[in-house]
N, C-alpha and C positions, 0 to 999 in steps of 0.2 A: 623575779624574785627578790633582790634586794631590798627595794621601795617595799614590800609587804614586810620585809621583816623589820625596818627601820620602823614602821607606820606602827609596828605591831608592839614593838618595844615602847613608843612615845605614848602610845594608849595605857601600859604598865605604869608608866609613868604619872598618867595624869594626877591620880590623888595626892600628888606628895611629893617631894625627895628628903631624904635624909643627909642633912648636913652636919650633925654630932661629930666633934671629935674622935677620931679613930687610931689605934694604932696597929703595926702589923697582927696579922696573928703569929701566935706562935713566940709572942715577945712581948714583955714586960716595958712597960713605962719609968726610966729614969726619974730621979727628984724634979730636974729642970722641967721635964716633962708636964711631971703631974704639976708643978705651979704654973706651966702656960694653960693647963687642959681646964685648972682651976679657974682663972682668971678670965678665960671665956667663959668659961659656966655663970660666975658671977655677973659678966657685965651683959646688959644688955643689947638684943640682936638689934641690928640697924639695917634691916634690912629694907629696901626704901622700894614704895610701892606708889605707879602712877597710874591713874585710869585708864588713859589712853594705850600705853604700853602695855595693861593687862587683856585691855579688848586685842590689840593687835593680835595678840599671844595666843588668842585662840585659833588665828588660823595660819598658824607659823606659815607653810607652804605656798598659800596663798599670796604670804605679803611678803614672804621674800621674792615670788615670782613678778608679781608687780614690782618691786627697788630693782629687781638686777636688768628689767625688761627696760625700766625708765632710764636705770641708770647706766646702761653697756650699749643696749640697743644701736641708738645714736651711732656711737661711733663704728659701728659695726657693717652698719649702710652707710658712712660717710667719709671716710678715713679710707684717700686711696692706699693702696697695695704700700707696704711699709720697704725698706732693708736694712738687713738685707734676710733676718731669719727670715720674716714671714714668707717673702714672695719666695727663696726658694724652698720652703714648705709647700705653697701652694702651688706652682708651677710642678714639682715634683709629683703632688696628686693627680695634677691636669696632666699628665703624662702617663698616667698610670689608666685613667679614661680612656685616655686617646689611643693606647697600644693595646688596652684590655689586658695586661701582665701585671696578675695581681702580687705579682714575687718578688719581681726586681723591683729596684728604687730608680733612680734615672734623674738626673737633671740637663738638659738642652742634651748634648753629644756624650756627656762622661756620665758618670755615676755619683751617687749620692748614698754614699754607706757609711753615714754617722751616727745614723739612729735606726733603730728597728721600724715594721713597719707598722703599728697601728695607727699612729695618727695619720697615716697616708691613707688606711683606709676607709676613716673614718670623716676625711674630707673628700675622699672622694665620691662615699655613698652621698655625703650633704651635696654637692658639685651635681651630680647626678640626678639627685631628688630636687635640687631647688636652683639651679644654674640654668643659663641657656644651653644651646648648640656648640656655642664657640667655647664656655667652661671657660672664658676670660674677665670672669666678674668674680671681686673677690671676694664681698660678704657671704656669699654659700662655704668657701670653705672656711668663715670664721665660727659657724653656726656649730661646729663639737666644742670647742670654746667657750663659746654661749652655754652650753647645756654642761659643760664639766665645772663651769662655774657656778653656775646654779647647784649640781650636785654635790661640789662641797661647801654650801652656804647649809646645805640641807642635814650634811654629814656634821659640819660644823654645831650646828643645833642640837642632835642627837647625842653629839660627845657631852656637850654642855649637861643637856637634859639625865645624864648621869648621876649629877651629882647639885643640880641646881635649879631654879624654878622657871618655869618658861617664856616670865619675862626674861630674866639674866639670858637666857639660852637664845632667846629670839634676838635682844642687843650685840650679843656674842656674835651671829652669824651678820647682821646689819653694821658693826664693827667690819666684820674682814672683808666685808661687798662694798664697804665705799671707801677701802682703804686704798691707795693709788698703785701698789702696785699689782695688786687684785683686781680692780678696776680694769688696768691697763693687758692685765694676762688674757682677762677673758673677751678683749673684745679684738684678736689679733690670732691668726692664722697659724697659732707654735703649739707645743707641744705643754708649756705648763700647767695653764687651766687644766687637761683633762690628766695629768700626771696626777695634781692634786687632788682631784675628786678621786681615784686611784687609792691613793696614800692614807686618806681620810675613812677610806672604807677599810682597809687593812687594820687603821689605827685604832677606829671605834671599835672593833670586835678584840682588838689587843687590851684596848682602855676595859672593856666590857668583862674579858678573860681576868685578868689583874683587878678589879675591885671584886671580883667575886672570890678570888684567894684572900683577901683581906678586909671583908666587910659581909658577915653572916646574914646580912638581912638581902645582900645581891646574888640573884639567882645566875647560877653557872650557864653559860649559854649553849645549846644545844646546837648540834651539828649541822643543820641548816644555817646558821647564822654564821656560824665558826667558815662553813662551804663557802658562805659569802664573802667571808674576810679573806680567803686565800685565793677566791676566783680574780677581788679586788687587785692582790697584788699581779696576780699572773697580767692582767690587764696591764696594769701598771709596767711590766716589766717588755710588754709587747708595744707598749709607748716611750720609754726612754730606757731603756736596758733597765742596769745593777742598781739606779739612782734609789729606786723605793726602798731595795730591800739596805742599803746603805743606813736611812732613815728610824727602818724598823729595828734595824740591827743594834743600834746604837742609843734608840730607847729604852728596848727591852735591857741592853746591859746598863744601861744607867741606871736605873731603877732597880734592877737586880742586887747589882753591886751597893747601892742605897740603903737597901734590905736583908744585905747579906741572903738573901733565900732566892733558889732558883727552880721549886718546885712548880710555881705556877706556870712557868711554861708549858708543861707537858699540857696541858689542859687544850694547846693550839691545836692539838691533834696531826702532828707533824708529817704524819705517812698519809692522812686525806689529803693536806694541803699540798706534798710532793704529788700527787697522781692527779690533783686538777692542773694544778702548773701545767703539771708534762702533759695533758688533753688541750689545754689551750694554748701553750706555747711552741711546742716541739714542732710540730707540721711544719709551722713556718720554717724554723729554726735549720730545719733537717734539707726543708725546700730551699732556701735562698745558700745554705753551704753547696748543693749539689749544682746549684744554679751558677753558684758563681766560682765554684771551685775553690771554696773557704776564702774569696778575696775579702768578701762583706766582714769577715771575723779581723782578718788583718786591717782592718781599714777601720773598723767600728771600734773595736777594742784594742788592738796594738797601738793603732797610732789616737785616733782622734780621746778615746776615754784616758788611755795610758798619759797621754799627752800635758791634758787637764790635770793629773794628780800629780806629775813633776814641773810642771812650768806655765805660764800664765800662756794659755794659748790663743792666738790670732792679736797678740797686743793687749788683753785682757785681766792680765795680772794686778795683781794687787796685795799688798800686806793685811794681816791678821788685823781686823778693826774696821775693814773699810765696809761692811754691812751696819755695823754698830752705829757707826757716823751717818750712815745715808740711812738709816731708821728714820730719823726727823721727819723726811718725805715721804719714803716708801710707805711706812707705815701710820701714816697722816690719815684721819684725824684718830685712832686708835690710841696714837703717841700720848694722847692725853691725859688717858687713864691706865698706860700700860705698868708702868713703874711703883705707884702705889699697888696696883695689882696683884705683881709681883710682890711686894714687900706686906700683904696680905697675907699672900700662898705662905710667904716664907716662916710667917709667924704660926701659920694653923697647919704645917708641912706634915705633923702627925697624921691629917687625913687623907686616905689613900687616893682620893683622888686628885687633890692639888700636889702632892708629893709626884703623882705620875707625869702629872702637868709640866711640872717644872724640869723633871729629867729630862723630857722628850723636847724643851726649849734648851736647856743646856746643851745635852746632846747634839740635836741635831745645827745649834747654832755654831758648837762649836767646831764641828765636823765641818762644814762651810766655810767657814775663815780660815781654818788651813788648807783647804783646798786652793792650791796657787790660783786658779784660774777662775774669776771672781764675774759675774752680770748682775744687775742690780735682780733680776727675777729668780736666781737660784735659791735664795734664799726663801720662798717663798712657802716651802713647808713646814717651817716652824712659824708661819705666823698666826692659822687658827689657834694653837693651845694660847700663845700671845692676846689674841681675841679674847678666848674666854676666860682669862685671869683679869682682863681689862674690864668686860663687863663684871666681873664675877666682883673685881673690889670695889667699882661703882655702884653696885647696887645690892650687894651684901655682904659687904665688911661688917666689922664689928668696930666700937666705940672705942675701945681701947686700943685697936688697931689705928685709927683714927690720927689718933693724938698724938703717935710716934710716928708719921710722916710729912712735916711739917715741908723740909728741906725736897723731898721727894714732889712734892706737890708743886713747889716753884721750877725746880727741873723742869718737870712734865709740863709746865704751862708756858715756861720759853719755850720748847721744844714745838709745841702747839704754834705759838708766835711764829717762829720763824717758817715753818712748813707755809704758814700762811702767806706772810711777806711773800716769799718765795713764788707762791702762786700768783698774787698780783701782781709782783714784779716783775714775773714771763709775763705776762698776759698783757702789759701794758708795752712792754719794752719789745716782745719779739714779733709782733705786725709791723714794727716801725726799721726792724733790723732787717726782718730776712721777708719782708711783704711789702703789700700795700697801701699800711698804714693803720693806726688806730680807730677802732669805726668806735661813734658816738653811743651806738648801741650796744657797747660793751661796757659803759661805765654802771649803767642799770645792775644787771646781774653781780658784776666785781663788789660793789657798792653792798649790794642785800648780804653777799658772804661773807663781807667783813664784818657787817651787824651782829650775822649769824655767829661769827667767830668771837667777837667780843662780847655778846651773851653768854655764848656756852664757859668763859674763861671766870665771867662774874659770876655765874652760876657754880663754877666749879669748887670755888673754896667756902661755897655755904654747902652743896649738897651735889656729890660728884654725881647720882642720878639723874638729879636735873639739867646738869648740863648735856647729856648724852643726847638729847633731840637734834637741840642745837648744834651739837658737831658734827653730827649724822645729815643737817641740812646743808650745813656750812660745805660738807665736803661734796656732797651732790653738786649742789651750786657752782661751785667753783670746777670741778671736772665735767660739767655740762659746758659750762662756758669755756672751757680748753677746745672742747672738741669740735662744739657747734660755732663758735664766736670768734676764737682765734686759731684753729687749723686750718678754715679755708681762708684765712687770710696770709699765710705761711707760704705766696708765689715761690717764691724762691726755690724753696726746699721740696717744689714738687717736680722734681725735670721730666721725671719718667712718664707722669700722665700728660704734661706738657708736649713732651716728645711724641707721644702717641698720638695724641688730636692732631698733630700737624702733619705725622704720616697717613693718616685715615683720612684729611683731607685730600692729602696731594695723590693720594694710593689710584692707580688706574687699571682698569679690568685687564688680565693679561702681565698683571708685574712678577717679577719675584719676589721671593723672600728679601725681604730689607737686610741689610748693611748695617752694623754698627758696629764704630771704631772710636776709643775713647772712654767714654762714656760706654761702660757695660754692665748695668747692674743687675740685680735680677728681677727687680720690676717691671723694668725695661722690659725683658726680653718675656715675663708674663704677659705682660701688655699687650706685645706685638705677635706674639706667639711664638712655639714652639719650632718652628721653622726658621726663626732669624740667624742670620749668619754673623757671625762676631770675627773678627780680624784685624791685623795691624794697618797701619793706613796704607802702608804698598800695598799688602795681599788686597785690601777691600777693592783697591783700583784693578786688580787684576780679576778678580770674581766679576765688578760691574761691566770690563769690559767685555766680557763673553754672552751676559746678561740683559746688562742695562738696567734697569727700576730706580728706586729710591737708596741711598748712602746718607745715615744719621755721623756726620763725623765731628769730633769734638777737636777744638785747634791745637791741641798736642799732636795730631795724626793729620793735622791740615794736608802741611808742605810735604812728608812724604802721599799722603793718596794723592796732591792735582801732580805734584812730579812723575807719578809714575803714570798716572792717565795721560800726562803730554809727550811721556816716552812710547806708550802705546798711541800715539795720535787718535785718543779717543774722547768727545767733548760731555764737558757736565756741564752745568749753572746751575747756582742754589736757589731755590725755590722757597725758603723759609729758613730762620735762626731763633735762638733762644737763649737766655742767660740765666744760672744761679747757682746753686750752692748742693755740691753732693755731698751731703751732710754725712753718709756712712766712712768717707776718706776726710771729711772736713776741708774741702778741696773746691773753688771756686770754675766754673764750669762756663767756656760758650760754646755751643753744638750748633753748625750747620748741617741741614737737611739739602742734599743735591740729589738733582736729576742727572743721569748719567743715559746718555744716548746712546739706545742698540745699536750695537756696529751695522754699519750698512752690506750685506754681500757682496764680495766681487763677483763680476759677470762675465 
């Protein structure tokens, strides 16, 4: 239903888009606003037209599908399971498949009660349809993120079409697709790409309702579209709890305070929304409460969510400004166009669409910056409006606005150059520091990416629109080079795949589940299987003494393991070993694979 609603809206907009300066209903412009409006009316619109972009914009859904497939699918298929969140999600989804329990969420022998069930349902369904019988391959668990990322691009396009041309909307979606944060989240089995799709579905409807209240030329969304927005909201709650509510609430609050008008929110049909949300969310919420006797809510809301609001959880605390500093990398290549785009939007803030996007960015960004617990992907819901303003500033700004932002252009170019240097530096340094050395075949794509980067900066000062294709191509080259050229050569950080390969090589028929000690990352448990036993060195020796079999022992636990075996008079001998870096802990590891001889029964 949602796809049909969006398609109907896009067809409605094919004839053109109003971009005239608008004031809120029931308000009169002041003298300064009238002067700004007059300046805009007198200046020549400098909308940029590119024949290739115009042709691509005729088939936006297909173009975006090809883009995200080429850009994201290689990483989905080739990257090993990542620690720690991805492997925790995938393992819990695998256990849901193994047990057939679609209510409870478990990781190994324990529980995983920090997120709702939505993403586990999606990953379990994907693994059941696309995986093998063992369900121990990671790519099927990543497909929901790929689908969520693609839906996020379509919804970004739909939001941008509310106020801009097809070419601008397509450019906005492409900038989001190639941004480092979006590309990373769409390739791994976590919640954020799916959450972004749900958030954008709800924001799209809220955006339409706001525009209809502020511009008489806009049609008021009918109940099916409003229902789609509330359904998206409910899906977001099932995926990641109250995060989506926070993003929508601060956006609506910010733009309503700006306009000093709350009446437009009545068109959101809150009673219909509560009914839809209850129908989607309540069955599982009641079931998990009864199944766990309230333990899920005590853990997820009382511990996980609340602790993130109070202090930096799991050593992920950072002061305000963290996301602003990190955006040079995570928002690359859109960072080349963001600051000028925000400047243009601020000059034209009388237009309802641009005012809404500014409120969305400011409110969501401030909310995430104020939360003590910070990770690079948390800020992702603020990136679609930034991508829209970036594309708008590049393709639909006006000459009077362009004349006032030379400083912002230099800052944007500097950010863009810093991001490119970081990509190149990592591609050249990481394989030598963490792997088998730099491969000569990496130089060609790195050089091509640099050429496109320089071309984008060169074109940028003449025409922001002309820089867009080069910037997008540069991002695609760099990101694919990192995934296909650099990542496979980082052998020292892929400890879990190396250990799992050695276990598979040495496993014998009748061996009990492998015991692991010292190195116990979730990716290793996912690869070895749910029945993998985790123990200290001494406890691992006692378990192995009863059954024999294979034990993966890290050096810090080796003395305890061998001493306990000696006391128990049980023999074990090393069959393989490997060394590397546990990047989750930042600690070097040396792991030995032992075969423990099965004790001989006394006669």
